N, C-alpha and C positions, 0 to 999 in steps of 0.2 A: 504493500500500500504506500509506503512513504515515497514521495517524490522529493520532499525537502525535510521530512520529519526524522524521527528516530525509530529504531527497531531494537528491542532487547529480547533475548531468549534465555531461558533458564530451565534446565531439566530438574524435575522433582521426582522423588521416589513415588511409585504408584501405591501410596498408602493413605488411608483416610486422615491420619494425623498430620498429613502435609497440607491439608486445606487451609489451616491458619497461616503457615508460612507463605503459601500462594497468595492469600489475600494481602498480607503485609508487603510482599514483593511487588504486586501489581499496584497497590496504593503508592508505594515509594516511586515507582516508575512514572505514574500519572502525575504525581506532585512535582517530580523533577521536570517533566515535560511542560507542565503548566508554568513553572517558574521560568524556564528557558524561553517560552513563547509569550510571557507576560499575560497569560490567561488567568482568569479568576473563577475557577469552578466553585460552585457553592457546595456545601457539605452533602446535600442530597445527590448531586451529580457524581461526586467522588464515591459516595456509598453505592450508587447504582453501578458504576464501573466495577467496583470490587465485588458486588453481588453477581454481576454477569460472569466475572472470572471464576468465582466460586462455583456457580452452576455449571459452567463449561467443564471445569476440573472434575466435578462430581460425576458428570455424564460420562467422561472418558474413564474415570476410575471404575465405573461399573463393568468395563471390559477386562478388568484385572490385569492391567499392564505392569511391567516391571518399572517403567518410568513414564512420566507425562511431561512433554515439553510445552511449557507455557511461553507465549510470545506476546509482547505488547508492541504495536506499531502505531505511530502517530503521524499526523500531517495537519498542522494548524490545530483547529479545535476538534478534529476527528481523532478518536482513539478506537483502535480495533484490538480485541483480545482473542488469541487463538489458544486452543488446547489440542494437543496431538498425542496420539498413542499409536502403538504398532498394530492394533486390530480395528477393523471396521466397527462402527457403533451400531448395535442392533436397535430396533425401535424401543425396546423395553428400557434401554439405558438413557432415554431422552425424557425422563420424568420431570426434570426441572426446566425443560425447554419452554414451557408455558411462561415462566418468569422471564426468560430470555426474550421471547416474542413480545412480551409486554413492555420491556425496557429498551430494547435495541432499535436503532433506526434501520439497521440492516443486519442480516445474519445469514449464515450458510455453512456449507461443508465442502471439503475438497479432499484430495488424495484418497479417492474411493471410500469416503466417509470415515477416514481415520483422523481427520482434523475438522474441528468445528470452530466457528468464529462468530463474534458479535461486535457490532460497532455502535458507538455513541458519539455525541458531541459534548464537549465540556467548555465552560467559560462563556457560553452563549445560551440564551433562552430559546427553546424550540419555537 
């Protein structure tokens, strides 16, 4: 996604207790980007991006991967979060996707359903 933004990647063990470190890592990346771009996301926008990341991580976790690679890509006010594992996501592992649908401006999958992503805008009102 980034034409002029940033991209950060971090592998996390495919364990439920990694959900909190994922949320912290995504929050730090979004805050870093917001500071670099002089964006001023409100607390709700930041919380929504972190919630999206959490739901994507949990969806991939349902496939029981050894690791999940999280990616945050930014371009201006756009923030896209990816969660990728080694296995395609079956429909049953998409339980939190309703939350993603409700919050994201755009969402999708790629790599034969091994990667799912969601996008939001921060620092601007919809």
